[in-house]
N, C-alpha and C positions, 0 to 999 in steps of 0.2 A: 713641103711647106716649111718655112723657117720659123722657129719658135724662139721668141726673145725672152729668155728666162728672167733676166734682170728687170726688164720693164714690167713684165707680168707680176713678178713678186712685189715690186715697189708699189704697184697699184693696189694689190691686195693688202700690203702692209699699211699703206696710207689709209685705206678704208677702215681697217680694224682699229688703228690708233685714233682716228676721228671718232669712231664709235665709242671708245673708252673715254675720251675726253669729254664727250657730251653726256656722259652717263647720268649725272645727277639731275639733268633738266630735260633733255630732249625726249627721252623715252616716256616721260609722263604724258606726252602728246600722241605717242604712237602705239604704246602697249595697252592692252585691255586691263586697266587697273582694277576693274571690278571682278576680274576672274579670281576664283579661290585657288590660286596656284602660285608658288614661287619656287626658286631653285632650292634644292636641298641644302640645308645649312650644314656644311661639311666641317668636320673636326678631324684633326690629325694628332699624332703622338710623336712628331719629329723631335721635339725637345724633351722627350721622356715624360710628358704630361699631356693630358687632353686639352687642346686649345682650338679655338676657331682658326681656320687657316689664315685669315687676314691678320691675326695677332702674332704670327710666327715671323720673326725678322730675318728669314732666309727665303730663297726662291725654292718653292716646293710645289709640285703638281700632285694631286691626290684624286683617286677614283674609288668609288665604292664597288663592291661585288655586284650590286644590282645594275650599275651602269655598264660594267664589263659584260654582263649577261645580255643586256638589252642591245649592245653593239655586237654581240656574238664573238667576243675576244676570248680565245682559248690558247693562243700561242704568245709566248713572251715577245717575239719580234713585232707583233701587231701593236704593242704598247707604244712603239715609236710613232705610230700614226696619230696618237692623241696627246703626245707629250713633247712640247718644244724643247730642243736641246738634247734629246735622247735618240740614239740610233741603236737598234739591236739587230745584228746580223746573225742569222742562223744558217750556217752551212749544214749542220746536223746537231742533234742533242749533245754530241761529243765535242763540238767545236763552235760554241756561240761566241759572239763578240759584242761587248757592251761599250758603247761610245757615249760619253757625256761631254758636251761642249767641245767636241773634236778630239778628245783623248780616248784612245782605244785600249780596252783591257781584254785580250784574247790569247795571250801567250800560253801555249801548252806546256812549256818547260817547267819542270818541278823546281828549278833554281830561281825563277823570277817571281816577283811579288805582283799581285793584282793591283790595278789602279782604281777600279770602281768597286765599291762595297756592294755586294748582293746579300741582303738580309732576308732570312726566312724564319718567321715567328721569333724575331729578336736575336737570331744567331747568324754569325758571319759564315757564308758558304761561298766566298768569292773565288775560290780556285776554279779556273776556267773549265776544266773537264768535268767538274762536279757541280757547276752552278746552274745548269739548266734544270727546270722542273715544269710540270704541267700546271696550268692555271685552272684549277677546279675547286669549287666550294670556297671561294675567296671572300674574305671580309673587306679588305682594303689594300690598295696599292699606293705607296708614296714614293715619289721620285724627287730627291733632294739634290740641288745643283750647287756646285762650289765645294771646296775642301770642307769636310765635316768630321775631322778626326775626333773631336770631343764627343760627338753624337754617335758616330758609326765606326770608330776605330781607324787604324792607320791605313787600311786599304781604301778609305774614302778620300783619296788624294784629290779627286775632282768631283766627287758626288757619290750618291748611294741610291740603290733601288731596294725598297723595303716592302715585303709582301707579308700580310697577316692572313691566316686562314680562319674560317668560321669556327667558333667554339661551341661546345655542347650547351644545351638549354634544358630547362626543366620540363617545359611543355612538349608533348609529342608532336613531331612533324617529320614528314618524309617526302621525298620527291624523286622522280625518275624522268630521264630524258633519253629518247632513242631517236637516231637519225640515220638517213641514207643520203648518198650523193653520187655525183659522177666520179669516175675513176674508181668505181666499186667501193666508195667510202661508206664506212659504218661507224657509228659511235654510240656509246651507252654511258651515261653518267647518272649518279644518284647519291642520295644521302638519307640517313635516318638519325633522329636525335630525340632525346627525352630522358627522363629520370625522376628523381625526387629531390627533396630539399637539400640534402647534403652530398649527393653524388648524381652527376649527369654524364651521359655518354653521347658520342656522335661517331658515325661511320660514314665516310664519303669515299667514292670510287669513281674512276674514269677508265674507259677503254676506247681507243680510237685506232682505226685501221683504214688505209687507203693505198691503192695501187700506185706505182710510180708513174709520174707524168712525162718522163723521158724514156721512150722505148729503148731497150737494149737488145740488139739482135745477136749478141754473142751467145754461144751455146752454154747452157747450164748456168746462166747468170740472170738475175732478176732485172726487171725494169727499175730505173733509178728514181730517187727522191720519193719513194713510197714510205709510209709510216706504219708502225704497229707499236702502240704505247699503252701501257697499263699503269695505273696509279691507285693505291689503296691507302687511306689515312684514317685509322681509328684514333680517337682521342677521348680522354676522360677528364672531367672537372670535379674536384673535391672542394666542397665549401663547408668545412667543419663548424665554422661560425661566421658571423657577419664580417669579421675582420680578415679572414684568411681565404685566399683562393689559390688552389693548386691545379695547374694544367699539365697533363701528360699527353704528348702528341707523338705518335709514331708514323713515319711516312715511308712508303715503299714504292719505288717506280722502276719499271722495266721497259727498255727501249730495244726494239728489234727492227729498226728502219733498214730499207733496202740499199742504202748507200747514196753517195753524192754524185751527181752527174758531171764529173770533170770531163770536158771535151776539148780536143785539140782543134785549133783552126789551121794547123799545118797539113794534116792528113785527114782525108774523109773516110768514114766507114765504108764497107763494101756496099756499093750501089747507092751511096748517100752523098751528102754534102758536108761542108764544114760549119754550118750554122749551129750555134750552141743550143738552138731550140728544136732541132730535128733529132732523129734517132742517133744513138751512139752504138759503138761496137767495143765496149769495154770488157775485154775477155779476162783480165786479171792474170794471175799466175796459175799455171797448171799444178804447181806444187804448193798452193796456198794453204791447204790443210796441214801439210807438213811444216812449212816455214812459219806461217802466221798463226796456226791454230784455228783457222776458220776457212772453209773451202770457198765460200761465195763472197762477193762484194757486199758490204753492209756493216751494220753496227750491232753489237751486243753489249748493252750497257745496263748496269744495275746500280741503284742508289738506295741507301737505307739511312734514315736518321731518326733519332729520338731526342725529344726536347722536354725538359722539366722546368716549368716556370712557376715560381712561388711569389705571390704578392701578399704582403702582410701590412695592414693598416695599423701601425703602432699607436697612432693617435689621430686626431683630426688633421694634424699638420704633417706628420711624419709617416712615410711609407718605405718599407724595405722590399726590394725586389732581388730575387736570385734566379739566374737563368743558367741551367746546366744542359749541355748538348753534346752529342756525338754524331758524326756523319761519316759514312763510308761510301766510296764509289769505285767501281771497276768498269772499265770500258775497253772494248776492242773494236777498232774500226779498220776494215780492209778497204783499200781504195786503189784505183788505177790512175796514178798521178800523171801519166803521159796522155791519157784521154784517147788512146787509139787501140786498135786490135793487136798491136805488137806486144810481145812479152818483153817489155822494155823497162819501164819505171813502175814496178809493182811494190807498193808499200803497205804497211799496216802501222797503226799506232795503238799501243796497249798502255793505258794510263790507269793509275790507281792512286787512291789517297785515303787518309784517315785523319779526321779533325776532331779534336776534343777542346771544348771551351767552357769557361766558367766566368760569369760576371756577377758581382754583388754590388748593388747600387742602393743608395739611401736618398730619398727625395724629401724635400721640405717645401710645403706650399703655405705661404703666409699672405697677409694683406699687401705688403710691399715687396717682400722677398720670395722668390721662387728659385730653388737650387737643387742640384743633385751632385753627388760625388760617390766615387767607388773605385773598385779595382777589377781587373779582368786578367784572365790567363788564357792563352791560346797555344795549342800544340798541334803541329801538323807534320805528317810524313807523307811524301808522295814520290811517284816515279813515272817516267815516261820512257817507254821502250819502243823503238822504231826498227822493225825488221825490214829487210829489202830482198827482193827476188828479181832475177832477170835471166836472160840467156846471153851468154858472152858475146857471140857474134852479132846478135841483134843490137845489144847495147853499144858495142864499139862502132858498128855501122851507123846507127842512128845519131850518135854524138859526133860523127864525122871523122873518126880515126881510121876508117877503111876507105877513105875517099878514092884512093888509088885504084880500087877495084871497079869504080864507076857503076856501082849497083845501088839503086835507091833503097832507103829504109823500108818503105812501103810502096808497092807498085800501084800504078794508076787504077788497076782493077780491084785494089783492096787487099791483095795477097802480100804476105810479109816474107821478106827474104831471110833465110837462115843460111849463113855462109860457113858454118862450122865444118860441114863435110869437105868443102873446098880448102879451107885453111888448115885442116888436119889431115888432108889427103885421105879422107874416108875413114879415119880411125874412130871418129865420133860423129854421130848425127846431130846431137845437141850437147851443149855444155851449160847445164844449170849453174847459176851462181847465186849465192845468198850471203848476207852479213847482217849485223845488227849493231846499233848504238843505243845507249841508254843513259839517261840522266836521273839523278835522285836529288831530293831536297828535304831537309828537315828544318823546321823553324819553331822556335819557342819564343813567345812574346809575353811580357808582363807589362801591364799598363796601370797607371794611376791617373785618374781624371777628376775634374771638378768643373762645375758650371754654375754661375750665379747671375740671376736677373734681379734688378732692383728698380722699382718704380719711384723715381725721384718726384714726379708729380703725376696727376691724373693723365697727363698727355705723354710724358717722356719716360721711357724705360730703357735701361742700358744693361747689356749682358757681356760678361767676360767668361771665357772658358779656357781650360788648359789640359792637355794630355801629355804625360811623360810616358814614353815607351822604351823598353829595353829588349833587344832582340838578340838571340843567339842562332846563327845559321850554320848549317853544314851542307855543302854541295858535293856530289859525287858524280863520276862519269866513267863509263866503260864502253868499249867497242870491240868488235870481233869481225874482222874482214881479212880473209886469206888472199894471197896472190891469185890472180886469175890464171887459167891455163894458157890463154891466148895473149896475156900480158903479164910481165913479171912484177906487177904491182896490184894492189886492190883496185877493183873497178871504180869504186867511189873514192874521191880524194880524201881519204880518212887515214890518219895515223893510228893504226889498229893497236889497241892495248892487249890484244889476244885474251880478252876477258878480264884482265886485271882492272881493279877499280881504283881510280885516282880520287883524292879527297882533299877538301880545304874547308877551313872554318873561318867564321867572322863573328864579331860581336859589335853591335851598333846601338846607339840610343839617340833620342831626339825629344825636343820640346815642341809641341804643336799648339799654338794659341788660336783663339777666335775672339773677335770683338763685334758686338752688334748694338745698333741703336734703333729703337722703334719710337716714332712720334705720331701720336693720334691727332690728325688735323681736325677731325670731327668724328661723330659716332659712326660714320660710314666710310671713312677714308683714312688709311694709315700710310705713313712713309717710313722706309727703313734703309739702313746702310750697314754694310758688314765688311770687315777685314779679317781674312783667315789665311792660315798657312797649311799647305798640304805637302805630303812627302810620300814618294814611292821609294821604299828602302833600298839600300845598297844591294847589288847583285854580285854574289860570289860565283863567277862563271868558271866552271872547270871543264876543260877539254883535253886534247892530246896534241902533241907535236913531235915531228921527227927531229932528231939531233945526231951528232956524230957518235954519240954513245948509245943510240937507240931511241925508242919512243919514251918521251918524258911528259909529265903533266904540264898543261898550259893553263895557268891560273890568272884570271883577270878580275879585278875588283872594279865594278862599274859604280861610280859615285851615286849617292842618293839623288833622285830627281826631286827638286823642291819647287813649289809654286806659291806665290803670294797672290791672293784673290781679293779684288776690290769691287764692291758691288753696291748698287743702290736701286731702289724701286718703290712702286706704289701698289697697294692692294686696297680695293674698295668695292662697294656695292651701293645700289640705290636704297632709299629708305624702305621700300617694300620688298627688297631682296630679289627683285625680278632680274636684276643685272648684277653680275659679279665679274670683276676684272682684276688682272695683275699684270704689271709691266715692270721689267727689270733690265738693267744694263750692267755689264761687267767688263773688267780688264784683268787679265791674268799674265803674270810674268814668270816664266819658267827658267830655271837654271839646271844644267846637266839633263836636258830633255832626253829621255830614253826611248829608243825605237827598236822594234823587233825586225831583224833581217834574217835572211837565209844564206848559208854558205853554199859552195859548189856541190856539197854532198847532200843538200836538203836539210841540214841541221838548222833549226831556228836558234838565234842568239840575240842577246840584248847589246846594243851599242849606244854610246853617248853622242847625240847629235848636236850638242852645244846648247844655246839658249833659244827660247821661242817666246812669242807673244800671241795672245788670244784676246780678241775683243768681240763683243756681241750684244744683241738685244733680243729679249724673249718676251712674249705676251700671251696671255690667255684671257678669253672673254666667253662668258656664258650668259645667255639671255632667255628669259621666259617670254615668248611672244604672246601666248595666251594660255588658257588653262590646259591645252592639249599639246602645245608645241614648244620645244626647247631648241635653241640654236647654240652650238659651241664652236669656238675657233681657237686655234693655237698657231703661233708663228714665231720664227726665229731667224735672225741673221747672225752668222758666226764667221768671223774672219780669223781662222786659226792657221798660223804659219810658223815655220822655223825661221829664225832671224836670217836676213839676207846679208851675211858677211862671210868673208873668206875663211874665218876660223871654224865655220860649221861645215866645211867640206862640200861634197857633191849634193848634199840635201839642202844647202842654203837657199832660202826663199821658197821652199816647197810647202804646199798645203798639207795639213794633216790628212792621213789616209782615212777613208770611210766617212769623212765629214762634208756634207753639202754646205755651201755657203748660205743657201736659202731653203727653208722648209715652211710648209703651210698645211694645216689640217683644219677642215671645217665639216660640220655635220649637223643633222637635224634628228631629233628624237620626238616621235609623235605617238600619242596615246589618246584614244577617244572612245568613250562609251557609245555603242550603237543603240543599246537599250538597257534594260535592267539586268540582262543576262550576258550579252556579248560585247566584246571590246576589241578594237584594232590597236595593235602595238607594233610600231615599225621604226626603222632608223635608216638614214642615208649618210654616208661618210665619203668625203673626197680628200685625198692627200696629194701634195706636190713636193717634190724633192729635186733640187738643182743637181748639176753634174757632180760626180765624185771621182776620186782616184782610189784604186784598190791597192796601190803600192806606194811606199814612202818616196820612191824616186820620182813619182809624177811623170814617168816617161814610158814609152813603149818597151816591151820586153821581147827581144829577138824579132823586132819589127812589127809586133802586134800591139795594138792599142789595148791597154788594160785599165780603161776608165769606163764610166757609164754616164751617158747624157741624162738630161732631166727626165724624171719619171712621174707620171700621174696615175693614180689608182683610185678606183671608186668601188664601194661596197654597199649592198642594199639588203635590208631584212624587212619582211612583211609578215606580221603575225596576226592570228585570229584567236581570241581567247574567250573561254567560257568562265566568267567570274563566279558563277554559282557552283559549278562542279570542279573548278580549279584545274582545267586542262587547257592546253593551247597547241596550235599548229603553226609552225613558222617556216617560211620559204626564204632562203638566203642565197646571196651570190657575192663572192669576193672577187676582186679584179674583174668587175662586171663587164668591162669592154675588152677583156682578154689582151691587155697590153703585154708586149714582150720586153723584158728587162733582165739584167744580170744581177745575181747575188754576189758574185766574186769573180775575180780574174787574176791570172798570174799563178798563184799557189805554188805547190812544191815543184811542179813541172817547169815553172819559169826559171828555176835555178839551173836547169839543164838546157835552156833554150827552147823548151816545149811548154809554153804557158798554157794553162787550161782555163776553161770558162764554164761557169755554173749558171744555168738558166733559173730565173725566178719562177714563182708559181703562176700557172695560167688561171683561167677562170674556173673557180670551184662553185658548184651549185649544190645546195643541200636542202633537205626537208626534214624537220624535226617535230616530234610529238613530245609534249611534257605534261606531267600530271603531278599535282601536289596533294598530299594527304595530311589532314590536320585533325 
């Protein structure tokens, strides 16, 4: 069947926009206005003060913890399904990708800066390998689109994801949720909170485990895409008086997932086929324990952070806020990059980082003026170490350097040819080969920022903000690859430093402004416009190169990527608040657009792709149909491309990777009392995403298509609740119709002509029991 993506999306878009335009009148005739229900009046803290979401002159999507729980959202990537303009790709907890309006932030290099700010309890945790966290015991999620340096720091060059966890309370309350599901899934979450007038505490925890959904027939290796994740979050709130609130939050998370299902479409596993959705034979390296420090495929990742936030009401108008935080992460991921049974492209990635930050902010809230200003300090050290393991003859044969022998890399029956005995005339049966390259990054940033909003009239409010940032960066690189026995050079095309560390420094600064206008058309409808500048800071890229005098440093300074964002929109609601809607359009102009590429050795590096343009429309609509039923919609059209001119090289005219042109999400949330004791609580959610490219080149890799056609997913939850005894039972299904789709394609293996493909999650079915104690 042919599926017309564009026509289908246009019909959905037209319907949704008509719905918004008729908001103030039409629904008075169709909605049960006598019902005692309306949409929750949502407030956000995007502008560092509590505001109704319609009074914030930027494009922001916000969700309460209660809504996430009703929809059963526990994974970061599922936020994409309810947020226009946001895509989160989760290969693994070690390798998430955050995409806002087509701009991807997923580089694992310690030398490159993030593009999307990820904030956790007011602290920047944007570094890719340390940015994943479990969604449990959440108070609020805010997704802010467009450059927001004044609000969320320099990493917010295209937007920010901000998550706040629930805080302690004085009244005693506790809850526990336990669940089971297919693929031997088990989960346990809970919390307990309480205290007295001046001190309260809260302890929240989560444990989730599930077998891998891609079977791995290789001996001594686990099935892939399984999870085992633990999170514990104790927090304490001190309130010595009515003016001071002190929050101390410690967060610990441990991930032991079974690894990512990279699979080759070139060679089938023994007795299998090349479908990414069938079983694999990812055998890894027999020397993994020695070379990588972990014997089996998978992830060993630990994250620890502590946050101290002090809010002090100096007067009715002035408030002082101090946020002090430290975050550490260590992760080791072992993966089979070729996706076959051959001991060929076996890699690991060991990433670590430590971040220390301090922000002091002073807020003023007046009748006409609202402002904040302050200073922040951010210090980060990180490293990315990539060891490699292979067998020499297998590697040379698979990459085509032994073609004269006319022996395939892998035979039709699935066996792997080891040619070392032939090539060495029996002196060696195998020739293990290993090497390692590593990059390091240090970044110190000091910022001064200010933001002022002034209400010129009851209808018109203007905002101006500015952040000055000064950064000092140090990048380092080292590699250690010996010459192979069967070849007089290193197997990977790396200029080996023999362990020597090459280093380079840089110092950069920038001014990042924003200007906003808010016009209140009436009590229920606001119009806004914004102009803002974003910046992804310069990259000091350090590598190595061969010269006539030996191996020397290769230092490249990639210019800062800058973007000017122009945006306008409407936010409104009906008089009775049964309908809430927001529509925005934007235009973004990029200079020195930075892309992440891979070289022939599998090294990721940042390159300048020239200029780029990005235009789009986003909309959100939420409607209370009656006292029991709410309907929500989000949709986006984003046309994000590198400028089509010869100065932009081979990438000219290409779409941004991971960004669909059209997305749509729609859902129903239903809650109905059956009698005075029992209640039904359920939700249904459908999402649509048009086709995407997984690589910047927008082209096949080694003859294999590395894109994904349109994807449609449906999830369903049906709950039965006892409101007197505070317990509930919920049956859930994600990917209800078991659609097959890809999470990623190309990957490290693509650099060697062996692109790998990662299957998306199949249908998951679960049953949960929850109990609350008060």
